[in-house]
Every structure is written in C-alpha cells, then in structure tokens.
C-alpha positions in Angstrom: -93.2 -118.0 -76.3 -89.5 -118.0 -77.3 -87.5 -120.3 -79.5 -83.8 -119.7 -80.3 -83.6 -120.3 -84.0 -79.9 -119.4 -84.5 -76.9 -118.5 -82.4 -73.4 -117.1 -82.9 -70.8 -116.6 -80.3 -72.2 -113.2 -79.2 -75.8 -113.2 -80.6 -79.1 -115.1 -80.3 -81.8 -114.9 -83.0 -85.1 -115.7 -81.2 -88.6 -116.2 -82.5 -90.9 -114.6 -79.9 -94.5 -113.6 -79.4 -93.4 -111.3 -76.6 -93.0 -108.3 -79.0 -95.0 -105.4 -80.4 -94.2 -106.8 -83.8 -95.9 -110.1 -83.0 -99.6 -110.0 -84.1 -102.3 -112.5 -83.1 -99.7 -115.0 -81.8 -97.5 -115.0 -84.9 -93.9 -114.7 -83.9 -91.4 -111.9 -84.7 -87.6 -112.3 -84.8 -85.6 -110.6 -82.1 -81.8 -110.3 -82.2 -80.3 -110.4 -78.7 -76.7 -109.7 -77.7 -74.1 -107.0 -77.1 -74.8 -104.1 -79.4 -78.3 -105.2 -80.5 -80.2 -103.2 -77.8 -81.5 -100.6 -80.3 -82.5 -103.1 -83.1 -86.2 -103.5 -83.7 -87.9 -106.9 -83.9 -88.2 -108.2 -87.4 -90.7 -109.8 -89.8 -89.7 -112.3 -92.4 -89.3 -109.8 -95.3 -86.9 -107.6 -93.3 -83.2 -107.5 -93.9 -81.2 -108.5 -90.8 -77.5 -108.5 -90.0 -75.9 -111.9 -89.9 -72.2 -112.5 -89.8 -71.4 -109.2 -91.5 -74.0 -109.7 -94.3 -77.7 -108.8 -94.6 -80.2 -111.5 -95.3 -84.0 -111.7 -95.2 -85.1 -112.8 -91.8 -87.5 -115.4 -93.3 -84.7 -117.0 -95.2 -82.5 -117.4 -92.1 -85.4 -118.8 -90.1 -86.5 -121.2 -92.8 -83.0 -122.6 -93.3 -82.4 -123.0 -89.6 -85.8 -124.6 -89.0 -85.0 -127.3 -91.6 -81.7 -128.1 -90.0 -81.1 -131.5 -88.4 -82.2 -131.7 -84.7 -85.1 -129.2 -84.9 -88.3 -130.3 -83.1 -91.7 -130.3 -84.7 -92.7 -127.4 -82.4 -89.7 -125.3 -83.6 -90.6 -126.1 -87.2 -94.2 -125.1 -86.6 -93.3 -121.7 -85.0 -90.8 -121.1 -87.8 -93.3 -121.9 -90.5 -95.8 -119.5 -88.9 -93.2 -116.8 -89.1 -92.2 -117.5 -92.7 -95.8 -117.7 -93.9 -96.2 -114.0 -93.2 -94.1 -113.4 -96.3 -95.5 -115.7 -99.1 -92.8 -114.7 -101.6 -90.0 -115.8 -99.3 -88.5 -119.2 -98.4 -90.9 -121.5 -96.5 -90.4 -124.3 -94.0 -91.0 -127.7 -95.4 -92.9 -129.7 -92.8 -91.0 -132.7 -91.4 -87.7 -131.7 -93.2 -85.6 -131.9 -90.0 -84.6 -135.0 -88.2 -85.4 -134.4 -84.6 -82.8 -136.0 -82.3 
C-alpha cells in the first residue's frame, strides 16, 4: 500500500506498508526523490526534512491528510500513522472535503 501524502517539485512523501519500519500493517513515511536514497523510513514522532526545515512526520501527515480533496481512504491511512504517536497531531475524521 502506498499513498502520496505530500509532494514538492523534487520530492514525494509517501505513506507505505512496504517498509521494515511498518509494523502490523501500520504505515511508515518514506521520502523519495533525488538525494533521499540514504534516508530511513520514518514514524510520526521522527523529525523529517521539509523545505529546509525539520518537522515531526506526524504533524506533516496530519495537516496534509486534512487538506481539501483527500479521500476517506487517505485520511484513514494517515490517521493510522499518526495514532502511533498519541502526543502528536491527529487526523480529525471527515475533515477534508473529497472532490
């Protein structure tokens, strides 16, 4: 399973269960693109590089999952990712307007 949760011009942020960091079907966050080959896959409490800054992976995923146009399936996968870190930002069910 893979869901692109965020994209820049050169990089994709993908929730995937095809990762050693994924456990029992719960997704991990993979960053794909030039120069990211040596990066590990991340959990929601990990700091990740985004646009020259470092943010918690769970915060990025939760914010992107609640953006307009996200499907219920994307929100469900993002919520499963974020729930691994109870102290972090969570996905509010039904918060995005799917197009």
